[in-house]
C-alpha positions in Angstrom: 41.2 -2.6 -4.0 39.1 -3.9 -6.8 38.4 -0.8 -8.9 36.1 -0.5 -11.9 37.5 0.8 -15.1 35.9 4.2 -14.4 37.3 4.3 -10.9 40.8 3.4 -12.1 40.5 6.1 -14.7 39.7 8.7 -12.1 42.6 7.5 -9.9 44.9 7.8 -13.0 43.8 11.4 -13.5 41.5 11.0 -16.6 38.9 13.3 -15.0 41.3 16.0 -13.7 43.5 16.5 -10.7 40.8 17.1 -8.1 39.0 13.8 -8.8 42.4 12.1 -8.9 43.2 13.5 -5.4 39.8 12.5 -4.2 40.1 8.9 -5.4 43.6 8.7 -3.9 42.1 9.7 -0.5 39.2 7.3 -0.8 41.5 4.4 -1.8 43.6 5.0 1.3 40.5 5.3 3.4 39.1 2.1 2.1 42.3 0.2 2.7 42.4 1.5 6.3 38.8 0.2 6.8 39.6 -3.1 5.1 37.1 -2.5 2.3 38.0 -3.9 -1.1 35.6 -2.0 -3.3 33.4 1.1 -3.5 29.7 1.7 -3.8 28.1 4.4 -5.8 26.5 7.2 -3.8 24.3 10.0 -5.1 23.6 11.6 -1.8 26.4 13.3 0.2 26.0 15.6 3.2 29.1 17.3 4.6 30.9 20.7 4.9 32.9 20.8 1.6 35.6 23.4 1.5 33.9 25.7 4.0 36.0 27.0 6.9 35.7 28.9 10.1 37.5 32.2 10.3 40.1 30.4 12.4 40.8 27.9 9.7 40.7 30.6 7.0 43.3 32.6 8.9 45.4 29.6 9.4 45.7 29.0 5.7 46.0 32.7 4.9 49.1 32.8 7.1 50.5 30.0 4.9 49.9 31.9 1.7 46.6 30.7 0.3 43.2 30.7 1.9 41.0 30.4 -1.2 38.1 27.9 -1.2 40.1 25.7 -3.6 43.2 25.8 -1.4 41.2 24.7 1.7 39.3 22.0 -0.3 42.5 20.7 -1.8 44.8 20.8 1.2 42.4 20.3 4.1 39.5 18.3 2.6 41.4 16.1 0.1 44.7 15.9 2.0 46.4 16.8 -1.2 50.0 18.1 -1.5 49.1 20.9 -3.8 46.2 23.2 -4.7 44.2 22.0 -7.6 41.1 23.4 -9.5 37.9 22.0 -7.9 35.1 21.3 -10.4 31.4 21.1 -9.7 30.3 18.2 -7.5 29.3 14.9 -9.3 27.0 13.6 -6.5 23.9 15.3 -5.2 25.6 17.2 -2.4 24.4 19.3 0.5 26.0 21.4 3.2 25.2 20.7 6.8 25.1 23.1 9.7 27.5 26.0 9.9 28.9 28.3 12.6 26.6 31.3 12.7 23.2 32.8 11.8 23.5 35.0 8.8 21.0 37.5 10.2 21.3 37.3 14.0 25.1 37.0 14.0 25.5 40.0 16.3 23.3 38.5 18.9 25.5 35.4 18.7 28.6 37.4 19.4 30.1 37.0 15.9 32.1 39.5 14.0 31.3 41.2 10.7 34.5 39.7 9.3 33.3 36.2 10.1 29.9 37.0 8.4 31.7 38.3 5.3 33.8 35.1 5.2 30.7 32.9 5.6 29.0 34.7 2.7 32.1 34.1 0.5 32.1 30.5 1.4 28.4 30.1 0.5 29.0 31.7 -2.9 31.7 29.1 -3.6 29.4 26.3 -2.4 26.7 27.4 -4.9 29.3 27.8 -7.7 30.5 24.2 -7.1 26.9 22.8 -7.1 26.4 22.2 -3.4 23.0 22.9 -1.9 23.3 25.2 1.1 20.9 23.6 3.6 22.9 24.6 6.7 21.1 22.2 9.0 21.7 19.0 11.1 18.3 17.8 9.8 18.7 17.6 6.0 15.8 15.1 5.9 13.5 18.0 7.0 15.0 20.5 4.5 14.7 18.8 1.2 17.2 16.0 1.3 15.4 12.8 2.1 17.0 9.6 0.6 15.0 6.5 -0.4 15.1 3.2 1.3 18.3 1.3 0.4 20.1 4.4 -1.0 23.8 4.5 -0.4 24.7 7.8 1.2 27.7 9.5 2.6 26.6 11.7 5.5 28.3 13.5 8.4 26.5 14.5 11.6 25.7 11.8 14.1 22.0 12.6 14.6 21.4 12.8 10.8 23.3 9.5 10.2 21.3 7.5 12.8 18.0 8.9 11.3 19.1 8.1 7.8 20.0 4.5 8.6 17.2 3.7 11.1 14.1 5.6 10.1 14.6 5.9 6.3 16.5 2.6 5.8 19.1 4.3 3.6 22.7 3.3 4.2 25.6 5.4 5.5 28.4 5.3 7.9 29.3 8.3 10.0 31.6 10.0 7.6 34.0 12.8 8.0 34.8 16.0 6.2 37.5 14.4 4.1 35.5 11.4 2.9 32.3 13.3 2.2 34.2 16.0 0.2 35.9 13.2 -1.8 32.6 11.5 -2.3 30.9 14.6 -3.6 33.5 14.8 -6.4 33.6 11.1 -7.3 30.2 9.7 -6.3 32.1 6.9 -4.5 32.4 5.7 -0.9 34.0 2.5 0.5 31.7 -0.5 0.6 32.0 -1.2 4.3 30.0 -1.1 7.5 26.4 0.0 7.2 26.4 -0.3 3.4 26.4 -4.1 3.8 23.5 -6.2 4.9 25.3 -8.3 7.4 26.6 -5.3 9.4 23.0 -3.9 9.9 21.7 -6.8 12.1 20.8 -6.0 15.6 23.1 -6.9 18.5 21.3 -5.9 21.7 17.6 -6.4 22.7 16.0 -3.6 24.8 12.6 -4.3 26.3 10.8 -1.1 27.2 8.6 -1.7 30.3 7.2 1.8 30.8 5.1 3.9 28.4 7.2 6.0 26.1 5.2 8.7 24.4 6.4 12.3 24.8 9.5 13.8 23.0 10.9 14.1 26.5 10.6 10.4 27.2 11.9 9.4 23.8 15.0 11.5 24.4 15.6 9.8 27.7 15.1 6.3 26.3 17.6 7.1 23.5 20.1 8.4 26.1 19.8 5.3 28.2 20.1 2.9 25.2 23.2 4.7 23.8 24.9 4.5 27.2 24.2 0.8 27.4 25.0 -0.4 23.9 27.7 2.2 22.9 28.4 1.7 19.2 26.3 -1.5 18.8 22.9 -1.9 17.2 19.9 -1.9 19.6 16.6 -3.6 18.8 13.8 -2.0 20.8 10.5 -3.7 21.7 7.8 -3.0 24.3 5.6 0.0 25.3 6.3 2.2 22.4 3.9 4.6 20.8 4.3 5.4 17.1 7.3 7.8 17.3 6.9 10.1 14.3 9.7 12.2 12.9 10.2 14.5 15.9 10.5 11.7 18.4 12.7 9.6 16.2 15.1 12.6 15.8 15.3 13.2 19.5 15.7 9.5 20.3 18.4 8.9 17.7 20.3 12.1 18.6 20.4 11.1 22.2 21.5 7.5 21.5 24.3 8.8 19.2 25.5 11.2 22.0 25.6 9.0 25.1 26.9 6.1 23.0 27.6 6.1 19.3 24.6 4.5 17.9 24.4 4.8 14.1 21.5 2.4 13.5 18.6 1.1 15.6 15.7 -1.1 15.0 12.2 -0.8 16.5 10.2 -3.9 15.9 7.1 -3.1 13.8 8.1 0.5 13.5 11.4 0.9 11.6 11.6 -0.4 8.0 14.2 -3.2 8.6 12.5 -4.6 11.6 9.1 -6.2 10.6 9.8 -8.8 13.3 12.3 -9.4 16.1 13.8 -12.3 14.1 14.3 -10.0 11.0 15.9 -7.3 13.1 18.5 -9.7 14.4 18.9 -11.6 11.1 18.2 -14.9 12.8 21.0 -14.4 15.4 20.7 -14.3 19.2 21.2 -11.0 20.9 24.5 -10.6 22.7 22.7 -8.9 25.6 19.1 -8.3 26.7 18.3 -5.2 28.7 15.2 -3.7 30.3 14.1 -0.1 30.6 11.7 0.3 33.5 10.9 3.0 36.1 14.3 2.6 37.8 16.2 3.1 34.5 14.0 6.0 33.5 14.6 7.8 36.8 18.4 7.1 36.7 18.5 8.5 33.2 16.7 11.7 34.2 19.0 12.2 37.2 22.1 11.6 35.0 20.9 14.2 32.5 20.4 16.7 35.3 23.5 15.8 37.3 25.3 19.1 36.9 22.3 21.4 37.6 22.5 23.2 41.0 21.2 26.7 40.6 17.6 27.0 39.7 18.1 30.5 38.3 18.0 30.0 34.5 19.7 32.6 32.3 19.2 30.8 29.0 16.8 28.4 27.3 17.8 26.7 24.1 15.4 24.7 21.9 16.0 23.1 18.6 18.5 20.3 18.9 18.4 18.6 16.5 17.0 21.6 14.5 13.4 22.2 15.3 10.7 20.9 13.0 7.8 23.3 12.1 5.6 21.5 14.6 8.0 22.2 17.4 8.1 25.9 16.5 4.3 25.9 16.5 4.3 24.4 20.0 6.7 27.0 21.3 4.6 29.8 19.7 1.4 28.3 21.3 3.1 28.3 24.7 4.4 31.8 24.4 1.6 33.7 22.6 0.6 36.8 24.6 3.4 36.2 27.1 6.8 37.7 27.7 10.1 36.1 28.5 11.7 37.1 31.8 14.1 39.9 31.8 16.5 37.6 33.5 16.5 34.9 30.8 16.9 34.4 27.0 15.3 32.0 24.7 17.0 31.0 21.4 15.3 28.5 19.1 17.4 26.9 16.3 16.1 25.5 13.1 16.9 25.2 9.4 16.5 28.0 6.8 13.7 26.2 5.1 11.7 25.7 8.4 12.4 29.3 9.3 10.8 30.5 6.0 7.7 28.3 6.8 7.6 29.7 10.3 7.7 33.2 9.0 4.9 32.5 6.5 2.7 31.2 9.3 3.3 34.1 11.6 5.0 31.9 14.2 8.3 33.8 14.1 6.5 37.1 14.9 4.7 35.5 17.9 8.0 34.3 19.2 9.8 37.6 18.6 7.0 39.5 20.4 7.5 37.2 23.4 11.2 38.0 23.4 12.5 34.8 21.8 15.0 34.6 18.9 14.6 32.1 16.0 18.0 31.3 14.6 19.2 29.2 11.7 22.3 27.4 10.4 23.9 26.4 13.7 23.3 25.8 17.5 24.9 26.8 20.7 27.3 23.8 20.7 28.4 24.1 17.1 28.8 27.9 17.3 30.0 27.8 20.9 27.7 30.8 21.3 25.4 31.5 24.3 24.0 34.8 25.6 26.6 36.8 27.4 26.7 36.0 31.1 25.0 32.7 30.9 25.6 30.4 33.9 22.6 28.1 33.7 20.7 26.7 30.7 17.5 24.8 30.3 17.2 22.3 27.5 14.6 19.9 26.0 17.3 18.0 24.1 19.2 15.1 25.8 21.9 15.5 23.1 22.4 19.1 24.0 22.3 18.4 27.7 25.1 15.9 27.1 27.4 18.3 25.2 26.7 22.0 26.0 27.8 22.0 29.7 31.1 20.5 28.8 31.7 22.7 25.8 30.6 26.0 27.4 31.3 25.3 31.1 27.8 26.0 32.3 25.1 24.2 34.3 22.2 22.5 32.5 18.7 21.4 33.3 16.9 18.9 31.0 13.2 18.6 30.9 10.1 18.9 28.7 9.5 21.8 26.2 6.9 23.1 28.7 9.5 23.0 31.5 11.8 25.0 29.3 9.3 27.6 28.3 8.2 28.0 31.9 11.9 28.6 32.8 12.2 31.2 30.0 9.0 33.0 31.3 10.0 33.0 35.0 13.8 32.7 35.0 13.5 29.7 37.3 13.8 26.0 36.8 10.8 24.0 38.3 11.0 20.9 36.2 10.7 17.5 37.8 10.2 13.9 36.7 6.5 12.9 36.8 
């Protein structure tokens, strides 16, 4: 490793034991990656020092479950508990495990709630912004083009790299916590120009306009390119924030896409040649009617019963426009007694929805607007759920496996209809 004088000083302990442990972890991490230096980062998103009740009790049984103990021993992989100072980098906390208000409805305990509130107090004390969302870019943390970031959460990472043009690898709890303390992250992968060039060319031969179709396109592309970098051309409408987040989340789920380019749309792809950096694609793919239908069938492959017990919206966390759409579709109506509708969003968007009266419309219809988490992260669904309806390709990929239930994937309208009737009637048009 080639360290600056300031980095070497931190590693030597000049700024205290916590930063020394953090630098030690980052040096080991960089060496494992093959990186020989660090870049400065002033934007870090992770879950620093926070713990589920399970993790808390694990450390409690070993003698110390304080915030500093978990940060030291778990996050920093240290061999001792050290005092943890305020974070150096601009730091935010991503999604957590439960809604702080509707925790009973999620099947959580009062003990778990008390522990979460204690965690949040520690986060604030250490200078971490408690955003509690998988969409930090919708909740006050939007980097600038070219910024070096250190983010967790696959759907946030792919949005950060692709739509904003900031730079981050998909980091983990340990590296983000260490980066928060030091403002450093290994100069590797997506931080470097050469690594950001496209590898696969996807020509879209059918119109892609709706959120539903953008999610399917992302799911198809992720499955085809896996962890490579797709460059997309063809029949694309201007996606906007919501379509980008559904596309990227789906591509990161079926494959492992962390960066994509859309020619004439995303900031690093003004032309096809620029997106590939002058190189030839390693593979050219097409997305036509046959691929669209096959993708829809794959996303609905485990649905058998058309009796829908549960409808989940808000993966990635719903933008205000999506809550407005749900309220418009539900106003003056009532959800079936045989079904439940949970809509997940961030705290900031929930406040905006409250102010516009949208939350009240949804509650009057029988829906619940939840924050901080989702059914996959919390592993929480309404009691007795056997069949879920989803408008998120990402959630359709994960939730059936995590919770052992059937899932239907369709449009938001399909999902609202299922909540109102308790029946799935969606089909590919």
